[in-house]
C-alpha positions, 0 to 999 in steps of 0.5 A, spaced: 487 524 543 487 527 550 495 528 550 496 531 543 488 534 542 488 534 534 484 539 531 479 536 526 482 536 519 488 531 524 483 527 527 479 526 520 485 524 517 486 519 523 480 517 522 479 515 515 487 512 515 484 508 520 488 509 525 483 508 530 480 502 528 483 499 534 477 502 538 471 497 535 467 502 532 467 503 525 469 510 521 463 513 520 461 512 528 468 515 529 466 521 525 459 522 529 462 521 535 467 526 534 463 531 531 458 530 537 463 531 542 466 536 538 459 540 539 459 539 546 466 542 547 470 536 548 475 538 543 480 532 544 473 527 542 474 520 541 474 518 549 474 510 550 469 512 556 465 516 552 458 514 552 455 509 546 451 512 541 444 510 541 445 509 534 450 507 530 452 508 522 453 503 517 461 503 515 464 504 509 465 499 505 471 495 503 474 499 497 472 506 501 476 503 507 482 501 502 482 508 498 482 512 504 488 508 507 491 509 500 491 515 499 493 517 507 498 512 508 501 510 501 499 503 502 493 498 505 493 495 511 489 489 512 492 486 506 499 486 502 497 490 496 499 486 491 494 481 492 489 487 490 492 486 483 493 479 483 486 477 479 487 482 474 494 480 472 495 475 466 494 467 468 502 465 466 504 470 472 508 467 477 509 469 484 516 471 487 517 465 492 517 460 485 523 463 482 527 458 485 524 453 481 524 456 475 532 458 474 535 459 467 528 460 464 523 465 461 518 467 466 513 473 467 512 476 475 508 482 477 510 486 483 509 493 486 515 498 486 520 497 493 526 501 490 529 503 484 536 505 481 540 506 475 548 504 474 553 504 469 557 498 466 564 498 465 563 500 457 558 506 460 551 503 458 546 505 463 543 499 468 536 499 471 534 495 477 528 495 480 526 491 486 519 489 486 514 486 491 509 481 491 504 478 496 511 473 497 517 477 497 522 481 494 525 480 487 530 484 482 529 486 475 535 488 471 533 492 465 539 493 460 538 498 454 538 493 449 532 490 452 527 496 453 526 502 455 528 505 462 522 507 466 525 513 468 519 515 473 517 509 477 510 509 481 508 504 485 505 499 479 504 494 478 509 493 474 509 486 469 516 483 468 518 478 463 525 476 463 530 470 465 530 468 472 537 468 474 540 467 481 544 474 482 
């Protein structure tokens, strides 16, 4: 912070996304300290040797911290993001790590989009490949035109996929 001397908006973004959590101060306390130092003319703010505040505000709840991280970073930093959706999934959803045990069987999996692409078969049919990620790894879903509608614009998900497990 001393070298870069971010302005108030940049400093607020750093605090809200959790980039300064390593300081041991909670996010509202960091905002308060930044405001006090800014008003005192120390524009870089949040120096490690700053005097302790006699009063520290309560931290944001976990949902607020995660929402801020998602907004500013595009993911949450403290847990695999898919774990936040796991309680909402159908009970028969299996984990990516368990897929090898289900080879040749129909299963249901769920995950967040890691990447996706379209390709064409030799007959000119469009096929979609979507790589999903859960808490344990990656899995590839191949969507053929006769199985379901292609997803033209993928967002992060989560997506629930039913299909046949294959090694390839």
